[in-house]
C-alpha positions in Angstrom: 39.0 47.5 -55.0 40.9 46.1 -57.6 40.1 47.5 -60.6 40.9 45.6 -63.8 43.2 46.8 -65.7 43.9 44.0 -68.7 41.9 45.5 -71.4 44.8 45.0 -73.8 44.7 41.0 -74.6 45.9 39.2 -77.6 42.4 38.1 -78.6 40.3 39.1 -81.9 38.0 40.3 -79.5 37.6 40.7 -75.7 34.2 40.9 -74.5 33.0 41.6 -71.1 29.3 40.4 -70.3 26.8 39.7 -67.7 24.2 41.6 -65.6 24.7 44.1 -62.5 23.3 41.0 -60.1 20.8 39.4 -62.1 18.5 39.4 -65.1 15.7 42.3 -65.2 13.4 40.9 -63.0 9.3 41.0 -63.0 7.6 43.8 -61.3 7.6 43.1 -57.3 6.0 44.3 -54.7 5.1 48.6 -55.0 7.8 50.6 -53.2 6.7 52.0 -49.4 8.2 53.7 -46.6 10.4 56.5 -46.7 14.5 57.0 -45.9 15.7 60.2 -44.7 19.6 61.0 -44.5 21.0 63.8 -42.5 23.7 64.6 -45.2 27.2 66.5 -44.0 27.8 68.6 -46.9 25.6 71.2 -48.7 23.5 69.4 -51.7 23.8 71.9 -54.8 22.2 71.6 -58.1 25.5 70.8 -60.1 25.2 67.0 -58.5 22.2 66.5 -60.5 24.1 66.8 -63.6 26.9 64.2 -64.5 28.6 66.5 -66.8 29.3 68.5 -64.3 30.9 66.0 -61.7 34.0 66.7 -60.2 34.1 64.9 -56.8 32.7 61.1 -55.6 30.3 63.1 -53.2 28.2 63.8 -56.6 27.5 60.2 -56.9 25.7 60.2 -53.5 23.0 61.9 -55.7 23.4 60.4 -58.8 23.6 56.6 -58.2 19.8 57.7 -57.2 18.9 59.8 -60.4 21.2 58.3 -63.0 22.6 55.5 -64.5 26.0 54.4 -65.9 26.8 52.4 -69.4 28.9 50.6 -67.1 29.4 51.4 -62.9 30.5 49.7 -59.7 27.8 47.7 -57.9 28.0 45.4 -55.3 30.9 42.7 -56.1 32.0 44.3 -59.3 34.4 47.2 -59.4 33.0 47.8 -63.3 29.4 46.2 -64.3 27.5 46.3 -66.9 24.6 48.7 -66.4 22.9 50.5 -69.4 25.3 48.7 -72.0 24.6 44.9 -71.2 28.2 44.4 -73.0 31.0 45.9 -74.1 34.3 44.5 -76.2 37.9 45.9 -76.7 39.7 45.4 -80.3 43.2 43.5 -80.1 45.0 46.4 -80.2 43.2 48.4 -77.9 42.2 51.3 -80.2 38.2 50.4 -80.1 35.8 49.8 -77.3 32.7 48.8 -78.5 28.8 48.9 -76.0 26.0 47.3 -76.6 23.0 48.8 -75.1 20.5 47.2 -72.7 17.0 47.1 -75.2 14.1 48.8 -73.7 15.4 50.9 -70.9 13.6 54.2 -70.4 14.5 58.0 -68.6 12.3 58.7 -66.3 10.1 61.1 -69.0 9.5 57.9 -70.8 12.1 58.0 -73.6 14.3 55.1 -74.4 17.9 55.2 -74.1 19.7 55.2 -77.3 23.2 55.4 -78.6 22.7 58.9 -79.7 22.3 59.9 -75.6 25.5 58.0 -74.7 27.2 60.0 -77.5 25.7 63.2 -76.5 26.6 62.8 -72.6 30.1 62.2 -73.5 30.5 65.1 -75.6 28.8 67.3 -73.1 31.2 66.0 -70.2 33.0 68.7 -68.7 34.2 67.8 -65.5 37.7 67.7 -64.3 39.0 64.6 -66.7 37.1 66.0 -69.4 40.7 67.7 -70.7 42.4 63.7 -70.6 39.5 61.8 -72.0 38.9 64.2 -75.4 42.3 64.2 -76.2 42.3 60.9 -76.2 39.2 59.7 -77.8 39.4 60.2 -81.6 35.7 59.9 -82.0 32.3 58.1 -80.9 30.4 56.6 -83.5 26.5 54.9 -83.2 26.4 52.5 -85.9 22.8 51.8 -84.6 20.7 52.6 -81.7 21.7 50.3 -79.6 25.8 50.2 -80.1 28.3 52.7 -79.4 31.8 52.5 -80.4 34.8 54.7 -79.0 37.9 54.9 -81.0 41.5 56.1 -79.4 44.2 57.9 -80.5 46.5 55.2 -79.2 46.1 52.5 -76.8 45.1 53.6 -73.6 44.9 51.1 -70.5 42.8 53.1 -68.2 40.2 53.8 -70.5 37.7 52.0 -68.8 38.8 53.3 -65.3 37.6 56.4 -66.4 34.7 55.8 -68.4 33.6 52.7 -66.5 34.0 53.6 -63.2 32.8 56.8 -60.5 36.2 58.1 -61.7 34.2 60.6 -63.8 30.4 61.3 -64.5 31.4 61.0 -68.5 29.4 57.5 -68.8 26.6 58.5 -66.8 23.8 59.0 -69.8 21.3 61.7 -69.8 18.2 62.5 -72.6 19.9 64.4 -75.4 16.4 65.6 -76.4 15.2 66.9 -72.8 18.6 68.1 -72.2 18.3 70.1 -75.8 14.9 71.3 -74.8 15.4 72.8 -71.6 19.2 74.1 -71.5 21.7 72.7 -69.0 20.5 75.2 -66.4 16.8 73.6 -66.9 17.9 70.3 -66.7 19.7 70.9 -63.3 16.4 72.6 -62.0 14.3 69.7 -63.1 16.9 66.5 -63.8 15.5 63.5 -65.9 17.3 60.8 -65.7 17.7 56.4 -66.1 18.5 55.7 -62.4 16.0 53.9 -59.5 14.6 57.1 -58.3 13.3 60.4 -59.9 13.4 64.0 -59.5 10.2 65.3 -57.1 11.6 69.0 -55.5 14.6 70.5 -54.3 14.9 72.9 -52.0 18.5 74.5 -51.6 19.9 74.2 -48.1 17.3 72.5 -46.9 16.8 69.2 -48.8 16.1 67.1 -51.8 13.5 64.4 -52.3 13.2 61.6 -54.9 10.5 58.8 -55.6 11.1 55.4 -56.9 10.8 54.9 -60.6 8.8 51.6 -61.1 10.3 51.7 -64.7 13.8 51.2 -63.4 15.3 48.2 -65.8 17.3 46.3 -62.8 14.5 46.0 -60.0 11.6 48.0 -58.3 12.8 49.7 -55.4 12.1 48.7 -51.8 11.6 52.2 -50.5 9.1 54.6 -52.2 10.5 57.8 -51.4 14.6 58.9 -50.4 14.8 62.4 -48.7 18.3 64.1 -48.2 18.0 66.5 -45.7 21.2 69.1 -45.3 22.9 69.0 -41.8 26.2 70.7 -41.6 26.4 70.8 -38.0 27.2 66.7 -36.7 25.7 67.3 -33.2 22.8 68.5 -35.0 22.8 65.3 -37.2 23.3 63.4 -34.1 20.2 64.8 -32.5 18.0 64.6 -35.7 19.2 60.6 -35.8 18.1 60.0 -31.9 14.9 61.9 -32.8 14.3 59.6 -35.6 13.6 62.6 -37.9 16.1 61.1 -40.1 17.1 57.4 -40.7 20.8 57.6 -41.6 23.5 60.0 -40.6 27.1 60.5 -42.6 30.4 61.5 -40.8 30.1 60.7 -37.3 33.5 61.2 -35.7 34.6 61.4 -31.7 32.0 61.4 -29.0 29.6 61.5 -31.7 30.4 58.3 -33.2 30.9 56.8 -29.1 26.9 57.9 -28.4 25.7 56.4 -31.5 27.1 53.4 -30.4 25.8 53.1 -26.9 22.3 54.1 -28.1 19.8 51.1 -28.1 18.8 49.9 -32.0 21.7 52.1 -33.6 24.7 50.9 -35.1 27.8 52.4 -36.6 28.9 51.7 -40.3 32.1 52.5 -41.4 33.5 52.6 -44.9 37.1 53.0 -46.5 36.5 55.7 -49.3 39.2 58.3 -49.2 42.5 59.1 -48.4 43.2 62.1 -46.1 46.9 64.0 -46.6 48.3 67.4 -46.4 49.5 68.9 -49.7 52.9 71.1 -49.6 51.6 73.8 -52.6 54.9 75.7 -52.7 57.2 72.8 -52.7 58.5 74.2 -55.7 58.9 77.6 -55.1 62.9 77.7 -53.8 62.1 81.1 -51.7 59.6 79.0 -49.9 60.3 76.8 -46.4 58.7 74.0 -48.3 61.1 73.9 -51.0 63.9 72.1 -48.5 63.2 68.4 -48.4 64.1 68.0 -44.8 61.4 70.6 -43.9 58.5 68.6 -45.8 60.2 65.6 -43.9 59.9 67.3 -40.7 56.4 68.0 -41.3 55.8 64.1 -41.4 57.4 63.1 -38.3 55.7 65.8 -36.4 52.2 64.1 -36.9 50.7 61.4 -34.8 48.7 60.1 -37.1 47.5 57.2 -34.7 46.3 59.5 -32.1 44.1 61.6 -34.8 43.0 57.9 -35.7 41.7 57.2 -32.3 40.2 60.6 -31.7 38.4 60.8 -34.7 37.3 57.2 -35.7 38.1 55.1 -32.5 41.2 53.5 -34.5 39.3 52.3 -37.4 40.8 54.5 -39.8 43.9 53.3 -41.4 47.2 54.9 -41.1 49.1 55.3 -44.1 52.5 57.0 -45.9 51.2 57.3 -49.4 48.3 59.1 -51.3 47.7 56.1 -53.0 44.4 53.6 -51.4 45.9 50.4 -50.5 43.0 48.6 -52.2 43.9 50.4 -55.8 45.5 48.4 -58.6 49.5 48.8 -58.6 49.2 50.0 -54.8 52.9 50.3 -53.1 53.1 49.7 -49.7 55.5 52.3 -48.0 57.0 52.2 -44.9 55.1 52.9 -41.4 55.2 56.4 -40.8 57.0 57.7 -37.8 55.9 60.1 -34.9 59.3 61.3 -34.1 58.5 65.4 -32.9 62.4 65.4 -32.0 63.7 64.5 -35.0 61.5 66.8 -36.7 62.9 69.8 -34.6 66.3 68.5 -35.8 65.3 68.7 -39.2 64.2 72.4 -38.8 67.5 73.5 -37.4 69.5 71.9 -40.1 67.2 73.8 -42.7 68.0 77.1 -41.1 64.8 77.0 -38.9 65.7 76.2 -35.6 62.9 78.7 -34.3 60.6 77.2 -36.7 58.8 79.5 -39.2 55.1 81.2 -39.9 53.7 78.4 -42.6 50.6 80.9 -43.8 47.4 79.5 -44.0 46.3 75.5 -43.8 42.7 75.1 -45.8 40.8 71.9 -45.1 37.2 70.7 -46.0 35.1 72.3 -43.5 33.9 68.5 -42.4 37.4 67.9 -41.5 38.0 70.5 -39.2 38.9 69.1 -36.6 41.5 66.5 -38.2 43.3 70.1 -39.2 42.9 71.3 -35.5 44.9 68.4 -35.0 47.6 69.0 -37.6 47.7 72.3 -36.9 48.7 71.5 -33.2 51.3 69.0 -34.1 52.7 70.8 -36.9 52.8 74.2 -33.9 54.5 71.6 -31.5 57.6 71.6 -33.4 57.7 75.2 -34.6 55.6 75.3 -37.8 53.3 78.2 -37.1 49.8 77.9 -39.7 46.2 79.3 -39.1 43.4 77.1 -39.8 41.1 78.0 -42.6 38.2 75.7 -42.9 35.9 76.0 -45.5 32.9 74.8 -47.0 33.2 71.8 -49.1 31.7 73.1 -52.7 33.9 76.4 -52.1 36.8 74.2 -50.9 36.2 71.8 -53.8 36.2 74.6 -56.2 39.2 76.0 -54.7 41.6 72.8 -54.7 40.5 72.6 -58.7 41.3 76.0 -59.7 44.6 75.9 -57.7 43.8 79.0 -55.8 44.8 77.7 -52.4 48.3 78.0 -51.5 50.7 77.3 -48.4 49.0 74.1 -46.9 45.7 72.2 -48.3 44.4 69.1 -46.4 43.3 67.0 -49.8 40.4 64.4 -49.1 41.5 61.9 -52.5 38.2 60.0 -53.1 38.3 59.6 -56.4 37.7 56.0 -57.9 41.0 54.5 -60.4 44.0 53.0 -59.8 47.8 54.2 -58.5 48.1 55.8 -62.2 44.9 57.6 -62.2 45.4 59.0 -58.6 49.4 59.8 -59.3 48.1 61.7 -62.7 45.8 63.6 -60.7 48.2 64.7 -57.9 51.8 64.0 -59.2 52.1 64.7 -62.7 53.2 68.3 -63.8 50.1 69.3 -65.6 47.7 67.1 -63.1 44.1 68.1 -62.2 45.2 68.8 -58.9 48.9 69.2 -58.8 50.8 72.3 -58.3 53.9 71.5 -59.4 56.0 68.3 -60.3 59.4 67.0 -61.0 60.2 65.9 -64.5 61.6 62.2 -63.8 58.3 61.7 -62.5 56.6 62.9 -65.4 58.7 60.9 -67.8 58.4 57.7 -65.4 54.5 58.5 -65.8 54.3 58.8 -69.7 56.5 55.2 -69.8 54.0 53.4 -68.1 51.1 55.2 -70.0 52.4 53.5 -73.5 53.3 50.3 -71.6 50.8 47.3 -72.5 52.8 44.7 -70.2 51.0 44.7 -67.0 54.3 43.6 -65.3 56.3 46.2 -66.6 53.6 49.0 -65.8 53.3 47.6 -62.1 57.3 47.9 -61.7 57.0 51.7 -63.0 54.1 52.7 -61.2 55.5 51.2 -57.8 58.9 53.1 -58.5 57.3 56.3 -59.3 55.3 56.0 -55.5 58.2 55.2 -54.0 60.1 58.1 -55.2 57.1 60.2 -54.1 57.3 58.9 -50.9 61.5 59.5 -50.5 60.9 63.3 -51.6 58.0 63.5 -49.2 55.8 65.4 -51.4 53.1 64.9 -49.4 52.1 64.6 -45.7 49.8 61.3 -45.8 47.2 61.0 -42.6 45.4 58.1 -43.1 42.7 56.3 -44.8 39.4 57.3 -43.5 37.2 55.0 -42.1 34.0 57.2 -43.1 31.7 56.3 -39.8 27.8 56.8 -40.6 25.2 56.0 -38.2 22.2 53.8 -38.7 18.7 54.0 -36.8 16.2 51.9 -36.1 14.2 51.3 -39.0 16.8 50.4 -41.4 17.4 47.1 -42.5 19.9 47.5 -45.5 21.2 50.8 -45.6 23.4 50.1 -48.7 26.4 51.3 -46.9 29.2 49.1 -47.8 28.0 47.4 -50.2 29.7 48.6 -53.2 33.7 48.3 -52.4 35.0 51.6 -51.4 32.2 53.9 -51.9 31.4 56.4 -49.0 27.6 56.4 -49.6 24.3 54.3 -49.7 24.3 52.4 -53.0 22.7 50.8 -54.9 19.5 52.6 -53.9 16.8 50.4 -55.3 18.4 47.3 -52.6 17.6 49.5 -49.8 15.4 48.1 -47.1 13.4 49.2 -44.1 12.5 46.7 -41.5 8.9 44.9 -41.7 6.8 45.9 -38.5 
């Protein structure tokens, strides 16, 4: 996905207008039928509140329950939604949004500028600090307009606010939230999306129903059910019994079985880069402080073999943590698999017999990849113990920087090269365990650069230095493979570039009998 960054232009006003797909349509036939997902990860109440958005997984729910002022849609990295248009001042300091008229929340309240301001101010997700440090004020000249004033030009404001890099631009009803409180809102969320909340059974399922007042179009499917099935074999069995219609995260032999089953299909999308982080590389006492050890770890891994085993070779082996679809991407050299050279480097670094690397943490949904990585590391002498964690616990621990030694990261956030580097490379980044002064300096230089060509050059230089220092061991851009059952005509998978899950939900269709 190429995200637009040229918002700072030498015009009096730069206006972006248009509709997310088409003008509001007349009421179509009433929604019918039900689609059920076999979800690979636990759903929790925080997923219902845009204010607490930490990871892209939450948008699996938010694209149904809520709506953004601006958001990614089919064919558009930033499409007007609750805002019908927006503009930016010539100096890049003022962004103004004009709201779509007559749009209602599920409880009947009209979406207003006050709701937009309220939603931004209560946002407390992972990027709350950089957003709020750079926004001087949020003004509401009238019920249909919202104006953001920045402290200084920020080329990536819309990347953070107008995509799913954060939930800051996803709008909740101020009056309702103030009435029921944050905890009450998570128990009975009210949004402006195409589906309304019906029920939630923790650890079991979430049930949503079509909202016939949705501004864009009437959804085709009446009811959506998200059923939590963490075990992949159990998900596959549920799909084959037609208890569910779509299952996420089919890998290896399970995916092959889906492909062999008549009427079923596999759908790969590319939402994330997976890599190994050496969290202790800034500790002089740690073996990972030595660049040769980090290079050795990179050379020890046969990425293509892991790719073939997990996703039939559908994933894209990479040497960087930045997705190839991101703006300002730098193409790194192809990774090499050279265990002999890896052992030689370990010997040169003073570890001829290898060393004990401690714990290797990963998201439970990627345990098989973690096992493979540990096997390759152990083959050259780097011994580690696998510690898979349930996704919510893993992401919380990563955000709080509690995991040490080796951490297998799933980088699934939207953005561009700058936003990815800011989160994981810059010293004070949301997920960074440390940094390097020269890289921090280059990052600050590009952040103040309004010339796109110069900015691109700086960002690509940073990526090159990250690669040369072997700060990470990138694995691949994962082919996140879903299995789709016989009843589904349009799954919504892949309609939004770089997004892992079904969306827009209102575009989904069941086959007619």
